[in-house]
N, CA, C, O and the ligand as a Tripos MOL2 file, in Angstrom:
@<TRIPOS>MOLECULE
protein
  293   291    74     0     0
PROTEIN
NO_CHARGES

@<TRIPOS>ATOM
      1 N          14.0430    8.5350    3.3230 N.3       1 MET1
      2 CA         14.7340    7.4530    2.5250 C.3       1 MET1
      3 C          14.6930    6.1870    3.2310 C.2       1 MET1
      4 O          15.1220    6.0960    4.3810 O.2       1 MET1
      5 N          14.1950    5.2010    2.5980 N.am      2 PRO2
      6 CA         14.0170    3.9910    3.2860 C.3       2 PRO2
      7 C          15.2110    3.1330    3.3810 C.2       2 PRO2
      8 O          16.1000    3.1510    2.5300 O.2       2 PRO2
      9 N          15.2220    2.3340    4.4920 N.am      3 ILE3
     10 CA         16.3720    1.4190    4.7840 C.3       3 ILE3
     11 C          15.8120    0.0630    4.6300 C.2       3 ILE3
     12 O          14.8470   -0.3840    5.2490 O.2       3 ILE3
     13 N          16.6100   -0.6230    3.6250 N.am      4 TYR4
     14 CA         16.1300   -2.1330    3.3450 C.3       4 TYR4
     15 C          17.1510   -3.0930    3.9220 C.2       4 TYR4
     16 O          18.3580   -2.8560    3.9830 O.2       4 TYR4
     17 N          16.5410   -4.2220    4.3470 N.am      5 GLU5
     18 CA         17.5030   -5.2950    4.7700 C.3       5 GLU5
     19 C          17.5550   -6.3230    3.5190 C.2       5 GLU5
     20 O          16.5580   -6.6850    2.8940 O.2       5 GLU5
     21 N          18.7810   -6.7010    3.2800 N.am      6 TYR6
     22 CA         19.0270   -7.5720    2.2800 C.3       6 TYR6
     23 C          19.8110   -8.9190    2.6170 C.2       6 TYR6
     24 O          20.6440   -8.9520    3.5230 O.2       6 TYR6
     25 N          19.5340   -9.8920    1.9320 N.am      7 ALA7
     26 CA         20.3100  -11.0100    2.1130 C.3       7 ALA7
     27 C          21.1640  -11.3870    0.6960 C.2       7 ALA7
     28 O          20.5760  -11.5150   -0.3780 O.2       7 ALA7
     29 N          22.2700  -11.5080    0.8050 N.am      8 CYS8
     30 CA         23.0270  -11.8140   -0.4200 C.3       8 CYS8
     31 C          22.7430  -13.2310   -0.7950 C.2       8 CYS8
     32 O          22.8380  -14.1180    0.0530 O.2       8 CYS8
     33 N          22.3810  -13.4960   -2.0910 N.am      9 ARG9
     34 CA         22.0220  -14.8200   -2.4850 C.3       9 ARG9
     35 C          23.4820  -15.5280   -2.8190 C.2       9 ARG9
     36 O          23.5760  -16.7500   -2.9280 O.2       9 ARG9
     37 N          24.3840  -14.8160   -2.9390 N.am     10 LYS10
     38 CA         25.6140  -15.3850   -3.4090 C.3      10 LYS10
     39 C          26.4240  -15.9810   -2.2670 C.2      10 LYS10
     40 O          26.8890  -17.1210   -2.2600 O.2      10 LYS10
     41 N          26.5420  -15.0460   -1.2750 N.am     11 CYS11
     42 CA         27.4500  -15.5340   -0.1380 C.3      11 CYS11
     43 C          26.6570  -15.5430    1.1230 C.2      11 CYS11
     44 O          27.2160  -15.9520    2.1400 O.2      11 CYS11
     45 N          25.3560  -15.1200    1.1790 N.am     12 GLY12
     46 CA         24.5600  -15.3100    2.3260 C.3      12 GLY12
     47 C          24.6730  -14.1220    3.3790 C.2      12 GLY12
     48 O          24.0200  -14.1330    4.4220 O.2      12 GLY12
     49 N          25.5270  -13.1180    3.0410 N.am     13 HIS13
     50 CA         25.6630  -11.9990    3.9460 C.3      13 HIS13
     51 C          24.4440  -11.2100    4.1250 C.2      13 HIS13
     52 O          23.7930  -10.8090    3.1600 O.2      13 HIS13
     53 N          24.1320  -10.9840    5.3150 N.am     14 GLU14
     54 CA         22.8310  -10.0500    5.5550 C.3      14 GLU14
     55 C          23.3250   -8.6140    6.0120 C.2      14 GLU14
     56 O          24.2100   -8.3710    6.8330 O.2      14 GLU14
     57 N          22.5630   -7.7330    5.3050 N.am     15 PHE15
     58 CA         22.9350   -6.1420    5.7080 C.3      15 PHE15
     59 C          21.7310   -5.3390    5.4350 C.2      15 PHE15
     60 O          20.7000   -5.6930    4.8630 O.2      15 PHE15
     61 N          22.0440   -4.1790    5.9510 N.am     16 GLU16
     62 CA         20.8730   -3.2060    5.8280 C.3      16 GLU16
     63 C          21.6080   -1.9360    5.0970 C.2      16 GLU16
     64 O          22.7460   -1.5830    5.4050 O.2      16 GLU16
     65 N          20.9280   -1.3820    4.2290 N.am     17 THR17
     66 CA         21.3600   -0.2390    3.4020 C.3      17 THR17
     67 C          20.2480    0.6630    2.9230 C.2      17 THR17
     68 O          19.1120    0.2750    2.6490 O.2      17 THR17
     69 N          20.6810    1.8940    2.8500 N.am     18 LEU18
     70 CA         19.8750    2.9110    2.2920 C.3      18 LEU18
     71 C          19.7230    2.7850    0.7740 C.2      18 LEU18
     72 O          20.7390    2.6970    0.0850 O.2      18 LEU18
     73 N          18.5960    2.7720    0.2600 N.am     19 VAL19
     74 CA         18.3770    2.5360   -1.1240 C.3      19 VAL19
     75 C          17.8690    3.9220   -1.8420 C.2      19 VAL19
     76 O          16.7750    4.4360   -1.6110 O.2      19 VAL19
     77 N          18.6860    4.3540   -2.6000 N.am     20 ARG20
     78 CA         18.3090    5.5820   -3.3580 C.3      20 ARG20
     79 C          17.5500    5.1370   -4.6810 C.2      20 ARG20
     80 O          17.8370    4.1240   -5.3190 O.2      20 ARG20
     81 N          16.6220    5.9620   -4.9800 N.am     21 SER21
     82 CA         15.9030    5.6270   -6.2390 C.3      21 SER21
     83 C          16.6770    5.4910   -7.5010 C.2      21 SER21
     84 O          17.3900    6.4330   -7.8470 O.2      21 SER21
     85 N          16.6160    4.5190   -8.1510 N.am     22 GLY22
     86 CA         17.5940    4.4130   -9.4060 C.3      22 GLY22
     87 C          18.8870    3.7470   -9.1510 C.2      22 GLY22
     88 O          19.5910    3.4480  -10.1150 O.2      22 GLY22
     89 N          19.3060    3.4580   -7.8200 N.am     23 SER23
     90 CA         20.5890    2.7500   -7.6250 C.3      23 SER23
     91 C          20.1060    1.2820   -7.3010 C.2      23 SER23
     92 O          18.9900    0.9150   -6.9330 O.2      23 SER23
     93 N          21.3090    0.5000   -7.5500 N.am     24 VAL24
     94 CA         21.1040   -0.9320   -7.1040 C.3      24 VAL24
     95 C          22.1230   -1.1740   -6.0510 C.2      24 VAL24
     96 O          23.3150   -0.9520   -6.2610 O.2      24 VAL24
     97 N          21.7140   -1.5830   -5.0280 N.am     25 PRO25
     98 CA         22.5280   -1.9500   -3.9770 C.3      25 PRO25
     99 C          23.2690   -3.2870   -4.2960 C.2      25 PRO25
    100 O          22.7860   -4.1700   -5.0050 O.2      25 PRO25
    101 N          24.5670   -3.3430   -3.6610 N.am     26 ASP26
    102 CA         25.2580   -4.5640   -3.8290 C.3      26 ASP26
    103 C          25.8110   -5.0310   -2.3990 C.2      26 ASP26
    104 O          25.9440   -4.2850   -1.4300 O.2      26 ASP26
    105 N          26.0860   -6.2840   -2.4370 N.am     27 CYS27
    106 CA         26.7400   -6.9270   -1.1930 C.3      27 CYS27
    107 C          28.0020   -6.3510   -0.7620 C.2      27 CYS27
    108 O          28.9560   -6.3340   -1.5400 O.2      27 CYS27
    109 N          28.0920   -5.8460    0.4900 N.am     28 PRO28
    110 CA         29.3620   -5.2960    0.9040 C.3      28 PRO28
    111 C          30.3970   -6.3110    1.0490 C.2      28 PRO28
    112 O          31.5710   -5.9640    1.1800 O.2      28 PRO28
    113 N          30.0690   -7.4870    1.0360 N.am     29 SER29
    114 CA         30.9990   -8.5970    1.2710 C.3      29 SER29
    115 C          31.5740   -9.0240   -0.0980 C.2      29 SER29
    116 O          32.7900   -9.1430   -0.2450 O.2      29 SER29
    117 N          30.6840   -9.2570   -1.1120 N.am     30 CYS30
    118 CA         31.1880   -9.8560   -2.3180 C.3      30 CYS30
    119 C          30.8550   -9.1050   -3.5080 C.2      30 CYS30
    120 O          31.2130   -9.5020   -4.6170 O.2      30 CYS30
    121 N          30.1770   -8.0220   -3.3390 N.am     31 ARG31
    122 CA         29.7660   -7.1280   -4.4290 C.3      31 ARG31
    123 C          28.7160   -7.5250   -5.2450 C.2      31 ARG31
    124 O          28.3460   -6.7880   -6.1590 O.2      31 ARG31
    125 N          28.1190   -8.7410   -5.0040 N.am     32 SER32
    126 CA         27.1660   -9.2170   -5.8530 C.3      32 SER32
    127 C          25.7790   -8.3490   -5.7290 C.2      32 SER32
    128 O          25.4250   -7.8200   -4.6750 O.2      32 SER32
    129 N          25.1270   -8.2880   -6.8230 N.am     33 THR33
    130 CA         23.8230   -7.6660   -6.7560 C.3      33 THR33
    131 C          22.7280   -8.4790   -6.8630 C.2      33 THR33
    132 O          21.6250   -8.0600   -7.2130 O.2      33 THR33
    133 N          22.9880   -9.7180   -6.5570 N.am     34 GLU34
    134 CA         21.8990  -10.8740   -6.4810 C.3      34 GLU34
    135 C          21.4860  -10.8450   -5.0520 C.2      34 GLU34
    136 O          21.9860  -11.6020   -4.2210 O.2      34 GLU34
    137 N          20.5150   -9.9130   -4.7570 N.am     35 LEU35
    138 CA         20.2250   -9.8020   -3.4010 C.3      35 LEU35
    139 C          18.6430   -9.9780   -3.1750 C.2      35 LEU35
    140 O          17.7870   -9.5600   -3.9540 O.2      35 LEU35
    141 N          18.4170  -10.6210   -2.0550 N.am     36 GLU36
    142 CA         17.1100  -10.8140   -1.6690 C.3      36 GLU36
    143 C          16.5940   -9.6770   -0.6850 C.2      36 GLU36
    144 O          17.1780   -9.4260    0.3690 O.2      36 GLU36
    145 N          15.4760   -9.0220   -1.1030 N.am     37 LYS37
    146 CA         15.1580   -7.8670   -0.1490 C.3      37 LYS37
    147 C          14.2580   -8.4060    0.9200 C.2      37 LYS37
    148 O          13.2830   -9.1150    0.6700 O.2      37 LYS37
    149 N          14.6050   -8.0590    2.0580 N.am     38 LYS38
    150 CA         13.9320   -8.5490    3.2590 C.3      38 LYS38
    151 C          12.9770   -7.2100    3.7530 C.2      38 LYS38
    152 O          12.7470   -6.2600    3.0060 O.2      38 LYS38
    153 N          12.5640   -7.3020    4.8930 N.am     39 LEU39
    154 CA         11.6910   -6.2600    5.5310 C.3      39 LEU39
    155 C          12.4330   -5.1270    5.4940 C.2      39 LEU39
    156 O          13.6490   -5.1820    5.6740 O.2      39 LEU39
    157 N          11.7280   -3.8520    5.2350 N.am     40 SER40
    158 CA         12.2420   -2.6100    5.4380 C.3      40 SER40
    159 C          12.2060   -2.3300    6.9360 C.2      40 SER40
    160 O          11.1530   -2.3270    7.5740 O.2      40 SER40
    161 N          13.3760   -2.1000    7.4540 N.am     41 VAL41
    162 CA         13.4860   -1.8500    8.8350 C.3      41 VAL41
    163 C          12.7270   -0.4230    9.0890 C.2      41 VAL41
    164 O          11.9530   -0.2430   10.0300 O.2      41 VAL41
    165 N          13.0380    0.4940    8.1810 N.am     42 PHE42
    166 CA         12.3880    1.8480    8.4150 C.3      42 PHE42
    167 C          10.9410    1.7020    8.4520 C.2      42 PHE42
    168 O          10.3190    2.1440    9.4180 O.2      42 PHE42
    169 N          10.3900    1.1620    7.5550 N.am     43 ALA43
    170 CA          8.8400    1.0310    7.4370 C.3      43 ALA43
    171 C           8.2670    0.3340    8.7250 C.2      43 ALA43
    172 O           7.2570    0.6940    9.3300 O.2      43 ALA43
    173 N           9.0780   -0.7190    9.0390 N.am     44 THR44
    174 CA          8.5430   -1.4960   10.1910 C.3      44 THR44
    175 C           8.5130   -0.6140   11.4610 C.2      44 THR44
    176 O           7.5270   -0.6000   12.1990 O.2      44 THR44
    177 N           9.7090    0.1790   11.7100 N.am     45 ALA45
    178 CA          9.8540    0.9340   12.9060 C.3      45 ALA45
    179 C           8.8410    2.2100   12.8020 C.2      45 ALA45
    180 O           8.4770    2.8360   13.7980 O.2      45 ALA45
    181 N           8.4940    2.4710   11.6640 N.am     46 ALA46
    182 CA          7.6160    3.7040   11.5170 C.3      46 ALA46
    183 C           6.1510    3.5040   11.4380 C.2      46 ALA46
    184 O           5.3980    4.4740   11.5140 O.2      46 ALA46
    185 N           5.7070    2.2940   11.2900 N.am     47 SER47
    186 CA          4.4300    1.8860   11.0220 C.3      47 SER47
    187 C           3.5650    2.0370   12.3320 C.2      47 SER47
    188 O           2.3360    2.0470   12.2630 O.2      47 SER47
    189 N           4.1890    2.1460   13.4390 N.am     48 GLY48
    190 CA          3.3230    2.5050   14.7300 C.3      48 GLY48
    191 C           2.4470    1.4380   15.0970 C.2      48 GLY48
    192 O           2.5800    0.2960   14.6560 O.2      48 GLY48
    193 N           1.4470    1.8290   15.9920 N.am     49 PRO49
    194 CA          0.4750    0.6540   16.4300 C.3      49 PRO49
    195 C          -0.3270    0.3730   15.2460 C.2      49 PRO49
    196 O          -0.4570    1.1800   14.3250 O.2      49 PRO49
    197 N          -0.8920   -0.8430   15.2820 N.am     50 GLU50
    198 CA         -1.7430   -1.2480   14.2740 C.3      50 GLU50
    199 C          -3.1850   -0.5250   14.2860 C.2      50 GLU50
    200 O          -3.6180   -0.0330   15.3280 O.2      50 GLU50
    201 N          -3.7680   -0.4930   13.3080 N.am     51 ALA51
    202 CA         -5.0900    0.3400   13.1890 C.3      51 ALA51
    203 C          -6.0250   -0.3840   14.1420 C.2      51 ALA51
    204 O          -5.9870   -1.6130   14.1910 O.2      51 ALA51
    205 N          -6.8230    0.2790   14.8650 N.am     52 PRO52
    206 CA         -7.6520   -0.3120   15.8690 C.3      52 PRO52
    207 C          -8.7560   -1.0690   15.0340 C.2      52 PRO52
    208 O          -9.0570   -0.7270   13.8900 O.2      52 PRO52
    209 N          -9.3570   -2.1720   15.7320 N.am     53 PRO53
    210 CA        -10.3740   -2.9350   15.0720 C.3      53 PRO53
    211 C         -11.6700   -2.1310   14.8450 C.2      53 PRO53
    212 O         -11.8970   -1.0970   15.4740 O.2      53 PRO53
    213 N         -12.4240   -2.5890   14.0200 N.am     54 ALA54
    214 CA        -13.7610   -1.8730   13.6890 C.3      54 ALA54
    215 C         -14.6670   -1.6380   15.0390 C.2      54 ALA54
    216 O         -15.3810   -0.6540   15.2310 O.2      54 ALA54
    217 N         -14.4980   -2.7040   15.9000 N.am     55 ALA55
    218 CA        -15.2470   -2.4280   17.0540 C.3      55 ALA55
    219 C         -14.5760   -1.7380   18.1870 C.2      55 ALA55
    220 O         -15.0250   -1.8330   19.3290 O.2      55 ALA55
    221 N         -13.5570   -1.0750   17.9170 N.am     56 GLY56
    222 CA        -12.7410   -0.4750   18.9170 C.3      56 GLY56
    223 C         -13.2560    0.9080   19.4250 C.2      56 GLY56
    224 O         -14.2610    1.4030   18.9140 O.2      56 GLY56
    225 N         -12.6560    1.4590   20.3060 N.am     57 PRO57
    226 CA        -13.2090    2.6390   20.9500 C.3      57 PRO57
    227 C         -13.5290    3.7330   19.9000 C.2      57 PRO57
    228 O         -12.9360    3.7760   18.8230 O.2      57 PRO57
    229 N         -14.4180    4.5470   20.2330 N.am     58 CYS58
    230 CA        -14.7660    5.7250   19.3200 C.3      58 CYS58
    231 C         -13.6370    6.5830   19.3730 C.2      58 CYS58
    232 O         -13.1790    6.9350   20.4600 O.2      58 CYS58
    233 N         -13.0250    7.0440   18.0150 N.am     59 GLY59
    234 CA        -11.9560    7.8440   17.9460 C.3      59 GLY59
    235 C         -12.0540    9.2560   18.3770 C.2      59 GLY59
    236 O         -11.0310    9.9050   18.5980 O.2      59 GLY59
    237 N         -13.3390    9.8030   18.5190 N.am     60 ALA60
    238 CA        -13.5500   11.0830   18.9100 C.3      60 ALA60
    239 C         -13.5670   11.3290   20.4610 C.2      60 ALA60
    240 O         -13.0590   12.3170   20.9920 O.2      60 ALA60
    241 N         -14.2640   10.2300   21.1790 N.am     61 CYS61
    242 CA        -14.4810   10.4620   22.6180 C.3      61 CYS61
    243 C         -13.8670    9.2240   23.4250 C.2      61 CYS61
    244 O         -13.6850    9.2530   24.6420 O.2      61 CYS61
    245 N         -13.5780    8.1630   22.6260 N.am     62 GLY62
    246 CA        -13.0950    6.8520   23.5000 C.3      62 GLY62
    247 C         -14.2390    6.0480   23.8950 C.2      62 GLY62
    248 O         -14.0730    5.1300   24.6990 O.2      62 GLY62
    249 N         -15.3770    6.3010   23.4100 N.am     63 HIS63
    250 CA        -16.6500    5.4800   23.8790 C.3      63 HIS63
    251 C         -16.3790    4.0160   23.4980 C.2      63 HIS63
    252 O         -16.0810    3.7970   22.3240 O.2      63 HIS63
    253 N         -16.4440    3.0820   24.2860 N.am     64 PRO64
    254 CA        -16.0760    1.5990   23.9610 C.3      64 PRO64
    255 C         -17.0960    1.0340   23.0700 C.2      64 PRO64
    256 O         -16.9130   -0.1010   22.6300 O.2      64 PRO64
    257 N         -18.1170    1.6730   22.7620 N.am     65 GLY65
    258 CA        -19.1760    1.2130   21.7670 C.3      65 GLY65
    259 C         -18.7330    1.4800   20.3630 C.2      65 GLY65
    260 O         -19.3900    1.0350   19.4220 O.2      65 GLY65
    261 N         -17.7130    2.1450   20.1900 N.am     66 GLY66
    262 CA        -17.0990    2.4030   18.7860 C.3      66 GLY66
    263 C         -17.7290    3.4880   18.1000 C.2      66 GLY66
    264 O         -18.6780    4.0640   18.6310 O.2      66 GLY66
    265 N         -17.2850    3.8390   16.9360 N.am     67 PRO67
    266 CA        -17.8490    5.0700   16.2500 C.3      67 PRO67
    267 C         -19.3130    4.9710   15.9260 C.2      67 PRO67
    268 O         -19.7570    3.9720   15.3600 O.2      67 PRO67
    269 N         -20.0780    5.9900   16.2760 N.am     68 GLY68
    270 CA        -21.5580    6.0530   16.1610 C.3      68 GLY68
    271 C         -22.1420    5.9680   17.5060 C.2      68 GLY68
    272 O         -23.2980    6.3610   17.6640 O.2      68 GLY68
    273 N         -21.4430    5.4820   18.5240 N.am     69 ALA69
    274 CA        -22.1080    5.0370   19.9180 C.3      69 ALA69
    275 C         -22.1670    6.1510   20.6810 C.2      69 ALA69
    276 O         -22.7380    6.0790   21.7690 O.2      69 ALA69
    277 N         -21.6070    7.3370   20.2580 N.am     70 CYS70
    278 CA        -21.5160    8.4640   21.2300 C.3      70 CYS70
    279 C         -22.1970    9.6630   20.4690 C.2      70 CYS70
    280 O         -22.4240    9.6400   19.2590 O.2      70 CYS70
    281 N         -22.5000   10.7160   21.3090 N.am     71 ALA71
    282 CA        -23.0740   11.9220   20.6400 C.3      71 ALA71
    283 C         -22.1680   12.7870   19.8680 C.2      71 ALA71
    284 O         -22.5330   13.8240   19.3160 O.2      71 ALA71
    285 N         -20.9290   12.3010   19.8520 N.am     72 LEU72
    286 CA        -19.9660   13.1130   19.0680 C.3      72 LEU72
    287 C         -19.9460   12.8180   17.6600 C.2      72 LEU72
    288 O         -19.4540   13.6560   16.9050 O.2      72 LEU72
    289 N         -20.4130   11.7400   17.1990 N.am     73 ASN73
    290 CA        -20.3530   11.3770   15.8810 C.3      73 ASN73
    291 C         -21.5870   11.8310   15.0820 C.2      73 ASN73
    292 O         -21.6730   11.5750   13.8810 O.2      73 ASN73
    293 ZN         27.5470  -11.4430   -0.8890 Zn       74 ZN74
@<TRIPOS>BOND
     1     1     2 1
     2     2     3 1
     3     3     4 2
     4     3     5 am
     5     5     6 1
     6     6     7 1
     7     7     8 2
     8     7     9 am
     9     9    10 1
    10    10    11 1
    11    11    12 2
    12    11    13 am
    13    13    14 1
    14    14    15 1
    15    15    16 2
    16    15    17 am
    17    17    18 1
    18    18    19 1
    19    19    20 2
    20    19    21 am
    21    21    22 1
    22    22    23 1
    23    23    24 2
    24    23    25 am
    25    25    26 1
    26    26    27 1
    27    27    28 2
    28    27    29 am
    29    29    30 1
    30    30    31 1
    31    31    32 2
    32    31    33 am
    33    33    34 1
    34    34    35 1
    35    35    36 2
    36    35    37 am
    37    37    38 1
    38    38    39 1
    39    39    40 2
    40    39    41 am
    41    41    42 1
    42    42    43 1
    43    43    44 2
    44    43    45 am
    45    45    46 1
    46    46    47 1
    47    47    48 2
    48    47    49 am
    49    49    50 1
    50    50    51 1
    51    51    52 2
    52    51    53 am
    53    53    54 1
    54    54    55 1
    55    55    56 2
    56    55    57 am
    57    57    58 1
    58    58    59 1
    59    59    60 2
    60    59    61 am
    61    61    62 1
    62    62    63 1
    63    63    64 2
    64    63    65 am
    65    65    66 1
    66    66    67 1
    67    67    68 2
    68    67    69 am
    69    69    70 1
    70    70    71 1
    71    71    72 2
    72    71    73 am
    73    73    74 1
    74    74    75 1
    75    75    76 2
    76    75    77 am
    77    77    78 1
    78    78    79 1
    79    79    80 2
    80    79    81 am
    81    81    82 1
    82    82    83 1
    83    83    84 2
    84    83    85 am
    85    85    86 1
    86    86    87 1
    87    87    88 2
    88    87    89 am
    89    89    90 1
    90    90    91 1
    91    91    92 2
    92    91    93 am
    93    93    94 1
    94    94    95 1
    95    95    96 2
    96    95    97 am
    97    97    98 1
    98    98    99 1
    99    99   100 2
   100    99   101 am
   101   101   102 1
   102   102   103 1
   103   103   104 2
   104   103   105 am
   105   105   106 1
   106   106   107 1
   107   107   108 2
   108   107   109 am
   109   109   110 1
   110   110   111 1
   111   111   112 2
   112   111   113 am
   113   113   114 1
   114   114   115 1
   115   115   116 2
   116   115   117 am
   117   117   118 1
   118   118   119 1
   119   119   120 2
   120   119   121 am
   121   121   122 1
   122   122   123 1
   123   123   124 2
   124   123   125 am
   125   125   126 1
   126   126   127 1
   127   127   128 2
   128   127   129 am
   129   129   130 1
   130   130   131 1
   131   131   132 2
   132   131   133 am
   133   133   134 1
   134   134   135 1
   135   135   136 2
   136   135   137 am
   137   137   138 1
   138   138   139 1
   139   139   140 2
   140   139   141 am
   141   141   142 1
   142   142   143 1
   143   143   144 2
   144   143   145 am
   145   145   146 1
   146   146   147 1
   147   147   148 2
   148   147   149 am
   149   149   150 1
   150   150   151 1
   151   151   152 2
   152   151   153 am
   153   153   154 1
   154   154   155 1
   155   155   156 2
   156   155   157 am
   157   157   158 1
   158   158   159 1
   159   159   160 2
   160   159   161 am
   161   161   162 1
   162   162   163 1
   163   163   164 2
   164   163   165 am
   165   165   166 1
   166   166   167 1
   167   167   168 2
   168   167   169 am
   169   169   170 1
   170   170   171 1
   171   171   172 2
   172   171   173 am
   173   173   174 1
   174   174   175 1
   175   175   176 2
   176   175   177 am
   177   177   178 1
   178   178   179 1
   179   179   180 2
   180   179   181 am
   181   181   182 1
   182   182   183 1
   183   183   184 2
   184   183   185 am
   185   185   186 1
   186   186   187 1
   187   187   188 2
   188   187   189 am
   189   189   190 1
   190   190   191 1
   191   191   192 2
   192   191   193 am
   193   193   194 1
   194   194   195 1
   195   195   196 2
   196   195   197 am
   197   197   198 1
   198   198   199 1
   199   199   200 2
   200   199   201 am
   201   201   202 1
   202   202   203 1
   203   203   204 2
   204   203   205 am
   205   205   206 1
   206   206   207 1
   207   207   208 2
   208   207   209 am
   209   209   210 1
   210   210   211 1
   211   211   212 2
   212   211   213 am
   213   213   214 1
   214   214   215 1
   215   215   216 2
   216   215   217 am
   217   217   218 1
   218   218   219 1
   219   219   220 2
   220   219   221 am
   221   221   222 1
   222   222   223 1
   223   223   224 2
   224   223   225 am
   225   225   226 1
   226   226   227 1
   227   227   228 2
   228   227   229 am
   229   229   230 1
   230   230   231 1
   231   231   232 2
   232   231   233 am
   233   233   234 1
   234   234   235 1
   235   235   236 2
   236   235   237 am
   237   237   238 1
   238   238   239 1
   239   239   240 2
   240   239   241 am
   241   241   242 1
   242   242   243 1
   243   243   244 2
   244   243   245 am
   245   245   246 1
   246   246   247 1
   247   247   248 2
   248   247   249 am
   249   249   250 1
   250   250   251 1
   251   251   252 2
   252   251   253 am
   253   253   254 1
   254   254   255 1
   255   255   256 2
   256   255   257 am
   257   257   258 1
   258   258   259 1
   259   259   260 2
   260   259   261 am
   261   261   262 1
   262   262   263 1
   263   263   264 2
   264   263   265 am
   265   265   266 1
   266   266   267 1
   267   267   268 2
   268   267   269 am
   269   269   270 1
   270   270   271 1
   271   271   272 2
   272   271   273 am
   273   273   274 1
   274   274   275 1
   275   275   276 2
   276   275   277 am
   277   277   278 1
   278   278   279 1
   279   279   280 2
   280   279   281 am
   281   281   282 1
   282   282   283 1
   283   283   284 2
   284   283   285 am
   285   285   286 1
   286   286   287 1
   287   287   288 2
   288   287   289 am
   289   289   290 1
   290   290   291 1
   291   291   292 2
@<TRIPOS>SUBSTRUCTURE
     1 MET1         2 RESIDUE 1 A MET
     2 PRO2         6 RESIDUE 1 A PRO
     3 ILE3        10 RESIDUE 1 A ILE
     4 TYR4        14 RESIDUE 1 A TYR
     5 GLU5        18 RESIDUE 1 A GLU
     6 TYR6        22 RESIDUE 1 A TYR
     7 ALA7        26 RESIDUE 1 A ALA
     8 CYS8        30 RESIDUE 1 A CYS
     9 ARG9        34 RESIDUE 1 A ARG
    10 LYS10       38 RESIDUE 1 A LYS
    11 CYS11       42 RESIDUE 1 A CYS
    12 GLY12       46 RESIDUE 1 A GLY
    13 HIS13       50 RESIDUE 1 A HIS
    14 GLU14       54 RESIDUE 1 A GLU
    15 PHE15       58 RESIDUE 1 A PHE
    16 GLU16       62 RESIDUE 1 A GLU
    17 THR17       66 RESIDUE 1 A THR
    18 LEU18       70 RESIDUE 1 A LEU
    19 VAL19       74 RESIDUE 1 A VAL
    20 ARG20       78 RESIDUE 1 A ARG
    21 SER21       82 RESIDUE 1 A SER
    22 GLY22       86 RESIDUE 1 A GLY
    23 SER23       90 RESIDUE 1 A SER
    24 VAL24       94 RESIDUE 1 A VAL
    25 PRO25       98 RESIDUE 1 A PRO
    26 ASP26      102 RESIDUE 1 A ASP
    27 CYS27      106 RESIDUE 1 A CYS
    28 PRO28      110 RESIDUE 1 A PRO
    29 SER29      114 RESIDUE 1 A SER
    30 CYS30      118 RESIDUE 1 A CYS
    31 ARG31      122 RESIDUE 1 A ARG
    32 SER32      126 RESIDUE 1 A SER
    33 THR33      130 RESIDUE 1 A THR
    34 GLU34      134 RESIDUE 1 A GLU
    35 LEU35      138 RESIDUE 1 A LEU
    36 GLU36      142 RESIDUE 1 A GLU
    37 LYS37      146 RESIDUE 1 A LYS
    38 LYS38      150 RESIDUE 1 A LYS
    39 LEU39      154 RESIDUE 1 A LEU
    40 SER40      158 RESIDUE 1 A SER
    41 VAL41      162 RESIDUE 1 A VAL
    42 PHE42      166 RESIDUE 1 A PHE
    43 ALA43      170 RESIDUE 1 A ALA
    44 THR44      174 RESIDUE 1 A THR
    45 ALA45      178 RESIDUE 1 A ALA
    46 ALA46      182 RESIDUE 1 A ALA
    47 SER47      186 RESIDUE 1 A SER
    48 GLY48      190 RESIDUE 1 A GLY
    49 PRO49      194 RESIDUE 1 A PRO
    50 GLU50      198 RESIDUE 1 A GLU
    51 ALA51      202 RESIDUE 1 A ALA
    52 PRO52      206 RESIDUE 1 A PRO
    53 PRO53      210 RESIDUE 1 A PRO
    54 ALA54      214 RESIDUE 1 A ALA
    55 ALA55      218 RESIDUE 1 A ALA
    56 GLY56      222 RESIDUE 1 A GLY
    57 PRO57      226 RESIDUE 1 A PRO
    58 CYS58      230 RESIDUE 1 A CYS
    59 GLY59      234 RESIDUE 1 A GLY
    60 ALA60      238 RESIDUE 1 A ALA
    61 CYS61      242 RESIDUE 1 A CYS
    62 GLY62      246 RESIDUE 1 A GLY
    63 HIS63      250 RESIDUE 1 A HIS
    64 PRO64      254 RESIDUE 1 A PRO
    65 GLY65      258 RESIDUE 1 A GLY
    66 GLY66      262 RESIDUE 1 A GLY
    67 PRO67      266 RESIDUE 1 A PRO
    68 GLY68      270 RESIDUE 1 A GLY
    69 ALA69      274 RESIDUE 1 A ALA
    70 CYS70      278 RESIDUE 1 A CYS
    71 ALA71      282 RESIDUE 1 A ALA
    72 LEU72      286 RESIDUE 1 A LEU
    73 ASN73      290 RESIDUE 1 A ASN
    74 ZN74       293 GROUP 0 **** ****
């Protein structure tokens, strides 16, 4: 279940909340539903390291020449 960060357009309150599908979150401060969705904290934390560049080490053996540079490919 994703956690989203919202900023309330009405009062400016920023908060994080779990969002169930089909439900509309509201501001815990003023109950407004005019919210601006910000980054998903959950997705950011779970994304892990960025994908290696195309010229990165071979995923099978770690050869610095990249995929295809070693006998394992
Ligand atoms: Zn508000």
